[in-house]
Structures are given as C-alpha cells and as structure tokens.
C-alpha positions as CSV (number, residue, x, y, z in Angstrom):
1,M,-53.0,-14.5,23.3
2,G,-52.7,-11.5,20.8
3,V,-53.7,-7.9,21.4
4,P,-55.7,-5.8,19.0
5,F,-54.7,-2.2,18.3
6,L,-58.1,-0.9,19.4
7,D,-61.2,-2.6,20.7
8,L,-64.3,-0.5,20.2
9,K,-66.6,-3.5,20.8
10,A,-65.2,-3.8,24.4
11,Q,-65.9,-0.1,25.0
12,Y,-69.5,-0.4,23.7
13,A,-70.2,-3.4,25.8
14,S,-69.2,-1.5,28.9
15,I,-71.8,1.3,28.3
16,K,-74.3,-0.5,26.0
17,G,-77.4,0.3,28.0
18,D,-76.8,4.0,28.1
19,I,-75.7,4.2,24.4
20,D,-78.7,2.2,23.2
21,A,-81.1,4.4,25.2
22,A,-79.5,7.7,23.9
23,I,-79.7,6.5,20.3
24,A,-83.3,5.3,20.8
25,G,-84.2,8.7,22.3
26,V,-83.1,10.5,19.2
27,V,-84.9,8.1,16.9
28,E,-88.1,8.3,18.9
29,S,-87.9,12.2,18.8
30,C,-87.1,12.2,15.1
31,G,-85.0,15.3,15.8
32,F,-82.0,14.2,13.8
33,I,-80.5,17.5,12.8
34,G,-79.7,20.2,15.3
35,G,-81.9,20.6,18.3
36,E,-81.3,20.3,22.0
37,T,-79.4,17.0,21.8
38,V,-76.7,18.7,19.8
39,R,-76.7,21.9,21.8
40,R,-76.5,20.0,25.1
41,F,-73.4,18.2,23.9
42,E,-71.8,21.4,22.6
43,R,-72.3,23.1,26.0
44,N,-71.1,20.0,27.9
45,F,-67.9,19.5,25.9
46,A,-67.0,23.2,25.7
47,A,-67.3,23.4,29.5
48,Y,-65.3,20.2,29.9
49,S,-62.5,21.6,27.7
50,G,-62.4,25.0,29.4
51,A,-64.1,27.0,26.6
52,K,-67.1,29.2,26.7
53,F,-68.7,28.0,23.4
54,G,-68.7,24.9,21.3
55,V,-69.9,24.6,17.7
56,G,-70.4,21.0,16.6
57,S,-69.4,19.9,13.1
58,C,-69.6,16.8,10.9
59,S,-65.9,15.9,11.2
60,G,-62.6,17.0,12.7
61,T,-61.6,18.3,9.3
62,S,-64.6,20.5,9.0
63,A,-64.0,21.7,12.6
64,L,-60.4,22.7,11.5
65,H,-61.8,24.6,8.5
66,L,-64.4,26.4,10.6
67,A,-61.6,27.2,13.2
68,L,-59.5,28.8,10.5
69,L,-62.4,30.8,9.2
70,G,-63.4,31.9,12.7
71,A,-59.9,33.1,13.3
72,G,-60.1,35.3,10.2
73,V,-57.8,33.3,7.9
74,K,-58.4,34.1,4.3
75,R,-57.2,33.6,0.8
76,G,-53.5,34.5,0.4
77,D,-52.7,34.1,4.1
78,E,-50.0,31.8,5.4
79,V,-50.6,29.4,8.3
80,I,-47.7,27.7,10.1
81,T,-48.1,24.1,11.3
82,A,-46.1,20.9,11.9
83,C,-44.8,18.8,9.1
84,N,-45.7,15.5,10.8
85,T,-49.5,15.9,11.4
86,F,-52.4,14.1,9.6
87,I,-53.2,15.7,6.3
88,A,-56.5,17.1,7.6
89,T,-54.6,19.9,9.3
90,T,-53.2,21.2,6.0
91,E,-56.3,20.3,4.0
92,A,-58.2,22.7,6.2
93,I,-55.7,25.4,5.6
94,M,-56.0,24.9,1.8
95,H,-59.8,24.9,2.1
96,A,-59.6,28.3,3.7
97,G,-57.6,29.6,0.7
98,A,-54.4,29.9,2.7
99,K,-50.9,28.4,2.2
100,P,-49.6,25.8,4.7
101,V,-46.1,26.7,5.9
102,L,-44.6,23.5,7.4
103,V,-41.9,23.4,10.1
104,D,-39.9,20.8,11.8
105,V,-40.6,19.3,15.3
106,D,-38.8,18.6,18.5
107,E,-37.0,15.2,18.3
108,E,-38.0,14.0,21.8
109,T,-41.7,14.9,21.8
110,Q,-42.4,15.1,18.1
111,L,-44.4,18.3,18.8
112,I,-44.0,21.5,16.8
113,D,-40.8,23.4,17.5
114,P,-41.5,27.0,18.6
115,A,-38.1,28.2,17.5
116,K,-38.9,26.9,14.0
117,V,-42.3,28.5,14.1
118,E,-40.8,31.9,14.9
119,A,-38.2,31.6,12.1
120,A,-41.1,30.8,9.6
121,V,-43.1,33.9,10.3
122,T,-43.4,36.3,7.3
123,P,-45.6,39.4,6.7
124,R,-48.2,37.1,5.2
125,T,-48.5,34.8,8.3
126,R,-51.9,35.0,9.8
127,A,-52.0,32.1,12.2
128,I,-50.2,29.2,13.9
129,I,-51.7,25.7,14.2
130,P,-49.9,23.8,17.0
131,V,-50.9,20.1,16.8
132,H,-51.3,18.3,20.1
133,L,-49.9,15.1,18.6
134,Y,-50.6,11.7,20.1
135,G,-52.6,13.3,22.9
136,Q,-49.8,15.6,24.3
137,P,-50.2,19.4,24.3
138,A,-47.7,21.4,22.3
139,D,-45.6,24.1,24.1
140,M,-48.5,26.6,24.2
141,D,-46.7,29.1,26.4
142,A,-44.0,29.6,23.7
143,I,-46.5,29.5,20.8
144,N,-48.8,32.0,22.5
145,D,-45.8,34.3,23.2
146,I,-44.9,34.3,19.5
147,A,-48.5,34.9,18.5
148,R,-48.7,37.9,20.9
149,R,-45.5,39.5,19.6
150,K,-46.3,38.9,15.9
151,N,-50.0,39.6,16.1
152,L,-51.0,36.1,15.0
153,K,-54.0,33.9,15.9
154,V,-53.4,30.5,17.5
155,I,-55.7,27.7,16.2
156,A,-55.1,24.5,18.2
157,D,-55.5,21.2,16.5
158,A,-56.8,19.1,19.4
159,A,-58.0,16.2,17.3
160,Q,-56.1,13.7,19.5
161,S,-56.1,15.4,22.8
162,H,-59.5,15.5,24.5
163,G,-59.1,16.3,28.1
164,S,-55.3,17.1,28.0
165,S,-54.1,19.9,30.1
166,I,-51.1,22.1,30.9
167,A,-50.2,22.6,34.5
168,G,-53.5,21.0,35.4
169,D,-55.5,23.5,33.3
170,R,-57.3,22.2,30.2
171,K,-57.9,25.8,29.1
172,K,-54.2,26.3,28.6
173,T,-54.3,23.8,25.7
174,L,-56.8,25.9,23.7
175,G,-56.2,28.5,21.1
176,F,-58.3,31.4,19.9
177,T,-60.2,28.6,18.2
178,T,-59.6,24.9,18.8
179,A,-60.7,22.0,16.6
180,F,-61.6,18.5,18.0
181,S,-62.2,15.3,16.1
182,F,-64.6,12.6,17.3
183,Y,-63.6,10.0,14.7
184,P,-64.6,6.6,16.2
185,G,-61.1,5.6,17.3
186,K,-60.4,8.9,19.2
187,N,-60.4,9.0,23.0
188,L,-63.9,10.5,22.7
189,G,-65.2,8.8,19.6
190,A,-68.6,9.0,17.8
191,Y,-70.2,6.2,15.9
192,G,-69.3,8.0,12.7
193,D,-67.6,11.2,11.8
194,A,-68.0,14.2,14.1
195,G,-66.1,17.2,15.3
196,L,-66.3,20.4,17.3
197,V,-64.8,23.9,17.4
198,A,-64.3,25.6,20.8
199,T,-63.8,29.3,21.4
200,D,-64.3,32.0,24.1
201,D,-65.6,34.5,21.5
202,E,-69.3,34.4,21.2
203,E,-69.5,36.3,17.9
204,V,-66.9,34.0,16.4
205,A,-68.9,31.0,17.6
206,I,-72.1,32.5,16.0
207,T,-70.3,33.0,12.7
208,M,-68.7,29.6,12.7
209,R,-72.2,28.0,13.4
210,A,-73.7,29.9,10.5
211,L,-70.8,29.0,8.1
212,G,-71.3,25.3,9.0
213,D,-75.1,25.6,8.3
214,H,-75.1,26.9,4.8
215,G,-74.1,30.4,5.9
216,S,-77.4,30.8,7.7
217,K,-78.3,32.2,11.1
218,E,-82.0,32.0,10.3
219,K,-83.6,29.3,8.2
220,Y,-83.6,30.1,4.5
221,H,-81.8,33.5,5.1
222,H,-78.2,33.1,4.1
223,L,-75.6,35.7,5.1
224,Y,-72.8,33.9,3.3
225,E,-72.1,30.9,1.1
226,G,-71.4,28.3,3.7
227,W,-71.0,24.5,4.0
228,N,-73.1,21.6,5.3
229,Y,-70.9,20.9,8.4
230,R,-73.6,20.2,10.9
231,L,-73.2,17.7,13.7
232,D,-76.1,15.2,13.7
233,A,-78.1,14.4,16.8
234,I,-77.3,10.7,17.0
235,Q,-73.6,11.4,17.1
236,A,-74.1,14.2,19.7
237,A,-76.2,11.8,21.9
238,V,-73.5,9.1,21.7
239,L,-70.7,11.6,22.5
240,D,-72.6,13.0,25.5
241,V,-72.9,9.5,27.0
242,K,-69.2,8.9,26.4
243,L,-68.1,12.2,27.8
244,K,-69.2,11.1,31.3
245,H,-66.7,8.3,31.1
246,L,-63.8,10.2,29.4
247,D,-61.9,11.0,32.6
248,Q,-62.0,7.4,33.8
249,W,-60.9,6.2,30.4
250,T,-58.1,8.7,30.3
251,E,-56.8,7.5,33.7
252,R,-56.7,4.0,32.4
253,R,-54.8,5.1,29.3
254,R,-52.3,7.0,31.5
255,A,-51.9,4.0,33.8
256,H,-51.2,1.8,30.7
257,A,-48.6,4.3,29.4
258,A,-46.9,4.3,32.8
259,R,-46.7,0.5,32.8
260,Y,-45.3,0.6,29.3
261,D,-42.8,3.3,30.3
262,E,-41.5,1.2,33.2
263,A,-41.2,-1.9,31.1
264,F,-39.3,-0.1,28.3
265,A,-36.8,1.6,30.6
266,G,-33.3,0.7,29.6
267,S,-34.4,-1.4,26.6
268,A,-34.0,-0.9,22.9
269,V,-37.5,0.6,22.8
270,Q,-37.7,4.3,23.3
271,P,-41.1,5.9,24.1
272,I,-41.8,9.4,22.7
273,K,-41.1,11.8,25.6
274,A,-43.9,13.0,27.8
275,V,-43.4,16.5,29.2
276,P,-43.9,16.5,33.0
277,N,-46.2,19.6,33.4
278,R,-48.5,18.5,30.5
279,T,-51.2,15.9,31.0
280,H,-50.7,13.5,28.1
281,V,-54.0,11.6,27.3
282,Y,-52.3,9.0,25.2
283,H,-54.6,8.8,22.2
284,L,-51.6,6.9,20.8
285,Y,-48.6,5.3,22.6
286,V,-45.7,5.7,20.2
287,V,-42.2,4.3,20.5
288,R,-39.0,4.5,18.5
289,V,-37.1,1.3,17.5
290,A,-34.0,0.8,15.4
291,D,-35.7,-1.4,12.7
292,R,-39.3,-0.5,12.6
293,D,-40.5,-2.8,9.8
294,A,-38.8,-5.9,11.3
295,T,-40.2,-5.1,14.8
296,M,-43.7,-4.7,13.4
297,A,-43.5,-8.0,11.5
298,R,-42.4,-9.9,14.6
299,L,-45.2,-8.4,16.6
300,K,-47.7,-9.3,13.9
301,E,-46.5,-12.9,14.1
302,K,-47.4,-12.9,17.8
303,G,-50.9,-11.5,17.0
304,I,-50.1,-8.0,18.3
305,A,-51.4,-5.2,16.1
306,T,-49.5,-2.0,15.6
307,G,-49.7,1.2,13.5
308,I,-47.6,4.0,12.1
309,H,-48.8,7.6,12.8
310,Y,-47.7,8.9,10.3
311,P,-45.4,7.1,7.8
312,L,-44.8,10.0,5.4
313,P,-44.4,13.6,6.5
314,L,-46.6,16.1,4.7
315,H,-43.9,17.7,2.7
316,L,-43.1,14.4,1.1
317,Q,-46.8,13.7,0.2
318,P,-47.6,13.9,-3.5
319,A,-50.5,16.2,-2.6
320,Y,-48.0,18.9,-1.5
321,A,-45.4,18.6,-4.2
322,H,-46.5,22.2,-5.2
323,L,-44.9,23.5,-2.0
324,G,-41.5,22.6,-3.5
325,L,-40.1,20.9,-0.4
326,K,-37.8,17.9,-0.8
327,Q,-36.3,15.1,1.2
328,G,-34.1,16.7,3.8
329,A,-36.2,19.8,4.3
330,F,-37.2,18.7,7.8
331,P,-34.5,16.3,9.0
332,I,-35.8,15.7,12.6
333,A,-39.3,14.6,11.5
334,E,-37.8,12.6,8.6
335,K,-35.4,10.8,11.0
336,V,-37.9,9.9,13.6
337,V,-40.7,8.9,11.3
338,A,-38.6,6.0,10.0
339,R,-38.5,4.6,13.5
340,I,-41.9,5.1,15.1
341,V,-44.4,2.5,16.0
342,S,-47.8,3.0,17.6
343,L,-48.6,0.2,20.1
344,P,-52.0,-0.9,21.4
345,M,-53.6,1.7,23.6
346,Y,-57.2,1.8,24.9
347,A,-58.8,2.0,28.2
348,E,-60.2,-1.6,28.1
349,M,-56.8,-3.2,28.0
350,T,-55.8,-5.2,31.0
351,D,-52.5,-5.1,32.7
352,A,-51.7,-8.5,31.4
353,M,-52.3,-7.3,27.8
354,V,-50.0,-4.3,28.4
355,D,-47.3,-6.6,29.8
356,E,-47.7,-9.0,26.9
357,V,-47.2,-6.1,24.3
358,A,-44.3,-4.6,26.2
359,A,-42.4,-8.0,26.5
360,A,-43.0,-8.8,22.9
361,T,-42.0,-5.4,21.7
362,I,-38.7,-5.5,23.7
363,E,-38.0,-9.0,22.2
364,A,-38.9,-7.9,18.7
365,A,-36.9,-4.7,18.8
366,S,-33.8,-6.3,20.4
367,A,-33.6,-9.2,18.0
368,R,-32.5,-7.0,15.1
369,V,-30.2,-4.9,17.2
370,G,-28.4,-7.9,18.7
C-alpha cells in the first residue's frame, strides 16, 4: 500500500479541534509577538525538559546561536562537535565567531565519541556540543566529566531529542544551555520554524532573551546589538497544544522502533544501536545496509519513502573546505554514512505499516547481498 516517510496531515487530523482553537485564540487577541502565549509555552517546555528557564526563538539554528552566546562563546574560541550533524550546529558556532572543531563518532550509535572529544581539546577550546542524534542522548556523563576537568561549557544540541532521558531523567540530557528545534517534522513540531534554549541560569536566560530581541530588555533601550530571533505566538500556541500529546507520541515511536528491531534481528538490516539506559525518542529510525542506493531504489518502487540523515559529513561539505579536512579525516563517520537509511517513523503509523516497511526493507537489502 506504500508508506510515506512522515504524515503531518494525520497528526493534524488527530488534534485538529485543539489546534484550530489555539490559533484562533491568538488571531482574535492580535497578540502575535511575545506575550503570555509565548511565555506559557516557554515555561511548560522548560519544565517538561527538566530546565528552570526556556527562551523561545524563531528556529533551532537561532536557538543554537543563543545557546553558544549564553555559554560565553566568543570570537576566536574553539567549539568541539560531531562531524555527522546537520550543518545548523556548525553554522551557529561560526555565527558566534568561533571555530568548529569536528571529531569522529562511535560506530554503533553514531553519537559523538568522548575519547575523540578529549583528544581535541586545546587551550582555545571553550565548549563542547554533543548532538543527541536521531533522538538518542549522547554520553553526557563522559562529556560532562571532560568539561569539568577542562573547565569547558557543555551546550547540548537537542534538536532531535525532545523528551529523551538518561537513566529516566530528562535533565541529564541537558547542558549548561540546550538548544531545541521545533521544525515541523520534529517530534514536537511547529507549523513553521521555531526553537527554544533551555538553561538553569536565570541571568543567562535574561541575556539570551535580550540578544534574541534586538539586544533589548526594555522596549527601545538596547544593551547590545542583537538579533530578531523571537518566537511568534501562533507557533507557541501550536506547540503548547502538541506538548500535551508528546509523551503519547513518543511511546508510539518507541513501540514502532521495537517492532522494527524485532523484525530486523538476524537480517541484513542493522539498526543503529540504542543504548539501554538512555531513552531514545526516535526522531529518526536509522539502519545500515550493504548497498544503500539499491535498497532505497527498491523501496521506492514499492511506494515506501526513505531518507538519508545525513549523506555528507560536515568536513566534506564545500562550506567547510576552509577547515582543511579531507576524505579519511573521520573514517568511522565516513564508513557508516555510506550505508545509512532512515525509514518511516511517526506516531500515526500502524503496526501493519511498520511490518510492511520492515519486510520490504529486508527483501530490498538482501537482494543485493545475495
């Protein structure tokens, strides 16, 4: 019957009444920028994530930029992060005037390798950005240990990991500042671009809020040159409705992942490893196959949509040629990226849809191997 990669229409249909009422409430109030609608969502999402304060922003990228500035990153600093993340992570580092220092990842989880992080620390290193890739938290115990010993700040990139936890505690996934994205396809997605920075430091939250509002704490009084990074009220209203459903949606995603895992056991399809004591929220369900392109082509013929997240590591992107890193610089990421495929994953999938994708993927991956 075919399976789409994502079905936002199905999600909207399930909560249409509440969404329509929330949007109408903002329109009727004409309070489109800032105000209580935004503040309420900031409070609710910060509390949900285990943080004391939340500062809304217009995108996940702007949230990362504010998170870096809030952590004190400045021009000339170095910030260590994974080589296999989306470019927004390194864009934000560059926007802060710092230099991205890329490192390789763990082969089984595709998460940043703490040993590589420690080896990359220099006197100019200011911060580490662990990326909770695909919805699984990085090894925050090891990262935080390095940060304590080296006097560094940890800035978590949680763009894909809303509601994830370590040992049952969401707070353990957070850094000194933590950036979230609410791009429409995320587990908690807006109806446009949106983001948020979480922190436990009130003064840092106040500063980040000002920086995201043209450097102003008081209207027309500007302490700094800032940016127009404000979260608009319609997006905040949508997100606040969806937040009430997020845990239920996460459980459905995790159930789908478990069903995929069971189907793929012993086959030519190898799921990216999920670490037992970390709650993976499966923004993406990613597998490795021997011949990725052929597998994807066969699945497309069956009407099953797939993706690649991400097809080219950052050090091989033309935008980062200035870093001077060539093919072979990060062999683990380069090896795995040639084999990864993202399969359909969303709460509204049925068991029959999961089974169809799993069976088709096993058939498609095995055809080439055999």
